[in-house]
Every structure is written in structure tokens, then in C-alpha cells.
VOKOLLUM-27446 format. One record per residue (C-alpha): residue in three letters; x, y, z. Coordinates in steps of 0.05 Angstrom, whole numbers. Example, Ala and Ser with C-alpha at 12.3 -4.5 7.8 and 13.67 -1.06 7.14 Angstrom:
# residues 2
rolo r = ALA&u = 246&v = -90&w = 156
rolo r = SER&u = 273&v = -21&w = 143
# end
This chain:
# residues 287
rolo r = MET&u = -1643&v = 98&w = 464
rolo r = PRO&u = -1578&v = 136&w = 477
rolo r = GLU&u = -1523&v = 148&w = 427
rolo r = LEU&u = -1451&v = 150&w = 451
rolo r = THR&u = -1399&v = 191&w = 414
rolo r = LEU&u = -1325&v = 185&w = 429
rolo r = ASP&u = -1291&v = 245&w = 396
rolo r = ARG&u = -1215&v = 239&w = 390
rolo r = ILE&u = -1207&v = 209&w = 459
rolo r = THR&u = -1135&v = 206&w = 486
rolo r = LYS&u = -1108&v = 187&w = 554
rolo r = HIS&u = -1037&v = 196&w = 578
rolo r = PHE&u = -1006&v = 166&w = 641
rolo r = LYS&u = -940&v = 203&w = 651
rolo r = ASN&u = -900&v = 183&w = 589
rolo r = LYS&u = -947&v = 129&w = 566
rolo r = ILE&u = -1004&v = 138&w = 517
rolo r = ALA&u = -1057&v = 88&w = 540
rolo r = VAL&u = -1112&v = 110&w = 491
rolo r = ASP&u = -1092&v = 146&w = 427
rolo r = ASN&u = -1142&v = 190&w = 389
rolo r = VAL&u = -1202&v = 142&w = 388
rolo r = SER&u = -1266&v = 165&w = 353
rolo r = LEU&u = -1329&v = 122&w = 353
rolo r = THR&u = -1404&v = 128&w = 350
rolo r = LEU&u = -1442&v = 73&w = 388
rolo r = ARG&u = -1516&v = 59&w = 381
rolo r = GLU&u = -1559&v = -1&w = 399
rolo r = GLY&u = -1522&v = -67&w = 396
rolo r = VAL&u = -1465&v = -108&w = 423
rolo r = TYR&u = -1395&v = -81&w = 412
rolo r = GLY&u = -1338&v = -129&w = 424
rolo r = PHE&u = -1271&v = -96&w = 440
rolo r = LEU&u = -1215&v = -146&w = 426
rolo r = GLY&u = -1144&v = -134&w = 445
rolo r = ALA&u = -1085&v = -162&w = 484
rolo r = ASN&u = -1076&v = -143&w = 557
rolo r = GLY&u = -1048&v = -72&w = 559
rolo r = ALA&u = -1080&v = -51&w = 493
rolo r = GLY&u = -1119&v = 5&w = 528
rolo r = LYS&u = -1187&v = -28&w = 532
rolo r = THR&u = -1198&v = -19&w = 607
rolo r = THR&u = -1174&v = 53&w = 605
rolo r = LEU&u = -1222&v = 68&w = 548
rolo r = LEU&u = -1281&v = 36&w = 585
rolo r = ARG&u = -1264&v = 73&w = 649
rolo r = MET&u = -1268&v = 138&w = 611
rolo r = VAL&u = -1335&v = 119&w = 580
rolo r = CYS&u = -1360&v = 105&w = 651
rolo r = GLY&u = -1335&v = 173&w = 675
rolo r = VAL&u = -1286&v = 141&w = 724
rolo r = LEU&u = -1227&v = 172&w = 687
rolo r = LYS&u = -1225&v = 238&w = 650
rolo r = PRO&u = -1193&v = 239&w = 581
rolo r = THR&u = -1129&v = 278&w = 572
rolo r = ALA&u = -1158&v = 303&w = 507
rolo r = GLY&u = -1223&v = 294&w = 468
rolo r = GLU&u = -1295&v = 289&w = 491
rolo r = ILE&u = -1346&v = 235&w = 505
rolo r = ARG&u = -1419&v = 254&w = 491
rolo r = CYS&u = -1485&v = 220&w = 504
rolo r = ASN&u = -1539&v = 245&w = 458
rolo r = ASP&u = -1495&v = 304&w = 439
rolo r = MET&u = -1482&v = 326&w = 511
rolo r = GLU&u = -1415&v = 318&w = 546
rolo r = ILE&u = -1422&v = 264&w = 599
rolo r = GLY&u = -1392&v = 306&w = 654
rolo r = ARG&u = -1447&v = 357&w = 645
rolo r = LEU&u = -1500&v = 302&w = 649
rolo r = ASP&u = -1471&v = 278&w = 715
rolo r = GLY&u = -1522&v = 236&w = 753
rolo r = ASP&u = -1568&v = 231&w = 693
rolo r = TYR&u = -1513&v = 196&w = 655
rolo r = ARG&u = -1494&v = 150&w = 713
rolo r = TYR&u = -1567&v = 128&w = 717
rolo r = LEU&u = -1561&v = 103&w = 645
rolo r = LEU&u = -1499&v = 62&w = 661
rolo r = GLY&u = -1488&v = -9&w = 685
rolo r = TYR&u = -1415&v = -27&w = 696
rolo r = LEU&u = -1381&v = -93&w = 711
rolo r = PRO&u = -1306&v = -81&w = 722
rolo r = GLN&u = -1257&v = -137&w = 716
rolo r = ASP&u = -1251&v = -139&w = 791
rolo r = PHE&u = -1314&v = -115&w = 824
rolo r = GLY&u = -1321&v = -105&w = 899
rolo r = TYR&u = -1367&v = -145&w = 944
rolo r = TYR&u = -1378&v = -161&w = 1017
rolo r = PRO&u = -1361&v = -234&w = 1027
rolo r = ASP&u = -1407&v = -244&w = 1087
rolo r = PHE&u = -1468&v = -214&w = 1051
rolo r = THR&u = -1516&v = -261&w = 1018
rolo r = ALA&u = -1528&v = -251&w = 944
rolo r = LYS&u = -1598&v = -223&w = 958
rolo r = ARG&u = -1574&v = -175&w = 1012
rolo r = TYR&u = -1517&v = -151&w = 968
rolo r = LEU&u = -1563&v = -135&w = 910
rolo r = GLU&u = -1613&v = -101&w = 956
rolo r = TYR&u = -1556&v = -58&w = 984
rolo r = LEU&u = -1531&v = -39&w = 915
rolo r = ALA&u = -1602&v = -24&w = 892
rolo r = ALA&u = -1606&v = 27&w = 949
rolo r = CYS&u = -1538&v = 56&w = 929
rolo r = LYS&u = -1563&v = 64&w = 858
rolo r = ALA&u = -1626&v = 99&w = 882
rolo r = VAL&u = -1672&v = 46&w = 854
rolo r = PRO&u = -1741&v = 63&w = 883
rolo r = LYS&u = -1758&v = 18&w = 942
rolo r = ASP&u = -1823&v = -7&w = 912
rolo r = LEU&u = -1783&v = -29&w = 850
rolo r = ALA&u = -1719&v = -54&w = 884
rolo r = LYS&u = -1747&v = -120&w = 910
rolo r = GLU&u = -1776&v = -137&w = 842
rolo r = LYS&u = -1711&v = -119&w = 806
rolo r = VAL&u = -1669&v = -161&w = 855
rolo r = ARG&u = -1715&v = -220&w = 845
rolo r = GLU&u = -1713&v = -211&w = 770
rolo r = MET&u = -1637&v = -206&w = 767
rolo r = LEU&u = -1627&v = -268&w = 811
rolo r = SER&u = -1672&v = -307&w = 765
rolo r = LEU&u = -1639&v = -280&w = 701
rolo r = THR&u = -1570&v = -299&w = 724
rolo r = GLY&u = -1589&v = -367&w = 752
rolo r = LEU&u = -1574&v = -347&w = 825
rolo r = ALA&u = -1645&v = -351&w = 853
rolo r = GLY&u = -1630&v = -418&w = 886
rolo r = ASP&u = -1567&v = -388&w = 919
rolo r = GLN&u = -1596&v = -321&w = 940
rolo r = HIS&u = -1589&v = -336&w = 1014
rolo r = SER&u = -1517&v = -363&w = 1008
rolo r = LYS&u = -1459&v = -320&w = 1030
rolo r = ILE&u = -1419&v = -292&w = 972
rolo r = ARG&u = -1353&v = -320&w = 1000
rolo r = THR&u = -1379&v = -390&w = 983
rolo r = PHE&u = -1390&v = -372&w = 909
rolo r = SER&u = -1350&v = -401&w = 852
rolo r = GLY&u = -1317&v = -356&w = 801
rolo r = GLY&u = -1374&v = -365&w = 752
rolo r = MET&u = -1426&v = -348&w = 805
rolo r = LEU&u = -1387&v = -285&w = 823
rolo r = ARG&u = -1387&v = -262&w = 750
rolo r = ARG&u = -1462&v = -275&w = 746
rolo r = LEU&u = -1472&v = -235&w = 810
rolo r = GLY&u = -1431&v = -180&w = 777
rolo r = ILE&u = -1477&v = -179&w = 718
rolo r = ALA&u = -1537&v = -177&w = 764
rolo r = GLN&u = -1512&v = -116&w = 801
rolo r = ALA&u = -1496&v = -81&w = 735
rolo r = LEU&u = -1567&v = -91&w = 712
rolo r = LEU&u = -1605&v = -69&w = 775
rolo r = ASN&u = -1621&v = 0&w = 748
rolo r = ASP&u = -1642&v = -27&w = 680
rolo r = PRO&u = -1585&v = 10&w = 645
rolo r = GLU&u = -1588&v = 31&w = 572
rolo r = ILE&u = -1511&v = 28&w = 569
rolo r = LEU&u = -1480&v = -36&w = 596
rolo r = ILE&u = -1404&v = -39&w = 601
rolo r = LEU&u = -1369&v = -105&w = 616
rolo r = ASP&u = -1293&v = -109&w = 625
rolo r = GLU&u = -1263&v = -179&w = 616
rolo r = PRO&u = -1328&v = -209&w = 642
rolo r = THR&u = -1309&v = -282&w = 631
rolo r = ALA&u = -1240&v = -281&w = 663
rolo r = GLY&u = -1230&v = -346&w = 700
rolo r = LEU&u = -1294&v = -379&w = 677
rolo r = ASP&u = -1298&v = -450&w = 652
rolo r = PRO&u = -1327&v = -464&w = 582
rolo r = LYS&u = -1397&v = -479&w = 609
rolo r = GLU&u = -1400&v = -414&w = 649
rolo r = ARG&u = -1372&v = -375&w = 589
rolo r = ILE&u = -1428&v = -401&w = 545
rolo r = ARG&u = -1480&v = -385&w = 599
rolo r = PHE&u = -1452&v = -314&w = 603
rolo r = ARG&u = -1455&v = -304&w = 527
rolo r = ASN&u = -1528&v = -327&w = 527
rolo r = ILE&u = -1546&v = -277&w = 581
rolo r = ILE&u = -1513&v = -220&w = 543
rolo r = SER&u = -1549&v = -239&w = 479
rolo r = SER&u = -1615&v = -238&w = 515
rolo r = LEU&u = -1601&v = -167&w = 540
rolo r = SER&u = -1578&v = -135&w = 475
rolo r = LYS&u = -1646&v = -109&w = 451
rolo r = GLY&u = -1652&v = -34&w = 464
rolo r = ARG&u = -1583&v = -26&w = 496
rolo r = ILE&u = -1512&v = -7&w = 480
rolo r = ILE&u = -1470&v = -64&w = 506
rolo r = ILE&u = -1394&v = -56&w = 507
rolo r = LEU&u = -1356&v = -120&w = 521
rolo r = SER&u = -1280&v = -117&w = 528
rolo r = THR&u = -1240&v = -181&w = 524
rolo r = HIS&u = -1179&v = -216&w = 497
rolo r = ILE&u = -1217&v = -281&w = 486
rolo r = VAL&u = -1242&v = -284&w = 414
rolo r = SER&u = -1299&v = -333&w = 427
rolo r = ASP&u = -1330&v = -286&w = 478
rolo r = VAL&u = -1351&v = -238&w = 423
rolo r = GLU&u = -1348&v = -278&w = 359
rolo r = PHE&u = -1420&v = -303&w = 362
rolo r = ILE&u = -1456&v = -246&w = 398
rolo r = ALA&u = -1423&v = -180&w = 377
rolo r = ASP&u = -1455&v = -137&w = 323
rolo r = GLN&u = -1390&v = -100&w = 314
rolo r = ILE&u = -1319&v = -123&w = 330
rolo r = LEU&u = -1267&v = -70&w = 347
rolo r = LEU&u = -1194&v = -92&w = 347
rolo r = MET&u = -1151&v = -50&w = 393
rolo r = LYS&u = -1075&v = -47&w = 395
rolo r = GLN&u = -1029&v = 1&w = 430
rolo r = GLY&u = -1086&v = 48&w = 448
rolo r = ARG&u = -1116&v = 52&w = 378
rolo r = ILE&u = -1175&v = 20&w = 342
rolo r = ILE&u = -1140&v = -14&w = 284
rolo r = GLN&u = -1201&v = -47&w = 253
rolo r = GLN&u = -1276&v = -45&w = 261
rolo r = GLY&u = -1333&v = -83&w = 229
rolo r = THR&u = -1377&v = -144&w = 231
rolo r = VAL&u = -1345&v = -213&w = 240
rolo r = ALA&u = -1356&v = -225&w = 165
rolo r = GLU&u = -1324&v = -159&w = 146
rolo r = ILE&u = -1264&v = -169&w = 190
rolo r = THR&u = -1251&v = -241&w = 170
rolo r = GLU&u = -1257&v = -221&w = 97
rolo r = SER&u = -1199&v = -173&w = 108
rolo r = ALA&u = -1154&v = -233&w = 119
rolo r = ALA&u = -1176&v = -270&w = 57
rolo r = GLY&u = -1115&v = -298&w = 21
rolo r = LYS&u = -1072&v = -295&w = 83
rolo r = VAL&u = -1089&v = -360&w = 119
rolo r = TRP&u = -1056&v = -425&w = 100
rolo r = GLU&u = -1055&v = -498&w = 121
rolo r = TYR&u = -994&v = -541&w = 115
rolo r = LEU&u = -975&v = -612&w = 136
rolo r = ALA&u = -904&v = -612&w = 162
rolo r = ASN&u = -856&v = -659&w = 196
rolo r = PRO&u = -841&v = -642&w = 269
rolo r = GLU&u = -774&v = -607&w = 255
rolo r = GLU&u = -804&v = -566&w = 199
rolo r = ALA&u = -863&v = -547&w = 244
rolo r = ILE&u = -816&v = -519&w = 296
rolo r = ARG&u = -779&v = -477&w = 244
rolo r = LEU&u = -844&v = -450&w = 214
rolo r = ASN&u = -872&v = -435&w = 283
rolo r = GLU&u = -812&v = -390&w = 295
rolo r = ILE&u = -820&v = -352&w = 230
rolo r = PHE&u = -895&v = -345&w = 219
rolo r = ALA&u = -957&v = -331&w = 260
rolo r = VAL&u = -988&v = -399&w = 274
rolo r = SER&u = -1061&v = -398&w = 296
rolo r = ASN&u = -1067&v = -473&w = 305
rolo r = LEU&u = -1021&v = -532&w = 309
rolo r = LYS&u = -1045&v = -604&w = 311
rolo r = ASN&u = -1005&v = -668&w = 315
rolo r = GLU&u = -1029&v = -721&w = 265
rolo r = GLY&u = -988&v = -783&w = 274
rolo r = GLU&u = -918&v = -770&w = 249
rolo r = THR&u = -937&v = -702&w = 219
rolo r = VAL&u = -962&v = -635&w = 245
rolo r = ARG&u = -1019&v = -596&w = 213
rolo r = LEU&u = -1005&v = -522&w = 217
rolo r = ARG&u = -1052&v = -463&w = 206
rolo r = LEU&u = -1008&v = -404&w = 188
rolo r = VAL&u = -1024&v = -331&w = 177
rolo r = SER&u = -980&v = -298&w = 125
rolo r = ASP&u = -986&v = -246&w = 70
rolo r = THR&u = -952&v = -293&w = 22
rolo r = CYS&u = -949&v = -369&w = 15
rolo r = PRO&u = -906&v = -391&w = 74
rolo r = CYS&u = -878&v = -453&w = 40
rolo r = GLU&u = -887&v = -497&w = -21
rolo r = GLY&u = -948&v = -541&w = -12
rolo r = ALA&u = -986&v = -495&w = 35
rolo r = VAL&u = -1060&v = -488&w = 17
rolo r = LEU&u = -1104&v = -427&w = 25
rolo r = VAL&u = -1163&v = -435&w = 73
rolo r = SER&u = -1220&v = -390&w = 96
rolo r = PRO&u = -1199&v = -343&w = 153
rolo r = SER&u = -1231&v = -342&w = 222
rolo r = LEU&u = -1236&v = -284&w = 271
rolo r = GLU&u = -1181&v = -317&w = 312
rolo r = ASP&u = -1136&v = -316&w = 251
rolo r = VAL&u = -1148&v = -242&w = 241
rolo r = TYR&u = -1136&v = -228&w = 315
rolo r = LEU&u = -1070&v = -264&w = 311
rolo r = TYR&u = -1051&v = -229&w = 246
rolo r = LEU&u = -1067&v = -158&w = 270
rolo r = ILE&u = -1058&v = -162&w = 345
rolo r = GLY&u = -1009&v = -218&w = 358
rolo r = ARG&u = -956&v = -206&w = 306
# end
């Protein structure tokens, strides 16, 4: 089982700092990177994959810099970028067979792995269909299948549920949960529910930095005493929405039930409630 160490990783693009002095140690488990678009998540993942080189710092796998490991490191990796390339006129089966050859999966093993991945991702019944006929959810499942062909010990998924409907998103989460044993899985997203129920560790990223890390329970506990509910009239609801971070707003007849995130009581009559991960995300990332 590999251990990944990110040691003071920084990446500059001209005058912009995309990733700013990030240090982490990753072992077996699912790591959910949460952050708004532009927070630096994709840049960080591309450096972990070896696609980009850090401006400063070092990434090590089992105490050896990944550039020195070269092909041995790539063999450990499975990567699903946000937009992965495919040949629209290939069938799913042919596409996976082609990528298995590109990944140097031994021929005697390739057919078995392709069959296994098609079954795992629920695409066995569509293996002879051309990829251009696939829905968005089927394409994401095909992306997972190609990432797993070499049985990677490090699986990296960048915005993997983008464009999926709720049913496909749940199916995806279940697949990831089933794969977590014996692997490092890094899942980058801006959708809280994608990682809330499956991640062992949540890492909140903002402006290129990791601003908080911990289990869901640890992170939500950090917002204790900062989440409030209040029943307002419509005019008051509009005013409060402009002043405070509102994580939920629900019309109830002539009134509006607000869920507000604030260090102090936002208004007389507001009641403290237990925080959720979404509340913390809004408090730390969205404000």
C-alpha cells in the first residue's frame, strides 16, 4: 500500500498562485477535496498525477520523488480527469481494450479486466454500443472503468459527477465506496453530497490552500454554535439573505424558514441548530 506525501507544494501560473504551500500525507482511504471552482483542486491533482510539475515543493510516493519513479509510479495511478478523451465511434469494449494495451496491461489479463470493469460499472449490457450514444452518466462510468483497468493503488477523480442526475450520482458514490479498500482515492468536487457519506477525510480548499481537514464529524463540530434557524416574513428574509450566509431557505405559507451561518446570533428569535457539512462549506468557502 503506497503512501503519498505532498511537501510544501506550490504552483504558479504567471502572476497567479494556483496552489499555495500545501503539505499532506495520504494513506489508505477516501479523501474528499471540497472547494469552489478555481480553488486549485484540479491543479493540485494534476501535479499528483505527474501531469504538471510543482513550482516549488516535492511529491513523494513511499519516500521517493514521483519523477524518479517514472513508469513505476504511473503504473500505480488511475486517473479520471473532469473531461476525459474518448473515440466516439469505438464501442465501450473496444475502447477499454485499447486503453488496456496503452497501459501495458498483459494481454492474458486485459480481457478479464475489461470484462470485470464493464460489470462493475454496469456497462456490460452496453459493451457493444458506440460511445457517442452514451448518456452523461454512462460516460462517467466508462471513465471510472478506464481509470481502474490497471488495478491502481492510487485513484484520482476530478469532478467525477459533473452533469450527473441524482440516481447516477448515488450509483457513482456506491462504486467508489466499494473500491476504497486497499487504495488511496482522491475525489475532487464542489458538490458536498459527493463526499459527505463516503470520504474518510474531508479537505476544504480555498484560494490554493487547504484551510481545514478532518472527518465529517470533526469539521462539522468546528461550526458548532454558528448555525441558526429563523422564521422570517418575506421582506425580512430578503434583508437577512443579503447580510448573512444562508445555507437553506424554505417558504412556509406566509413566512420563510432560513438557515443562517453566523458567528453571532443573526437576529432576535434565531435558534441554534446542529451544523451540517454544507453549512461549514458555506461558512468557510462561500463567504
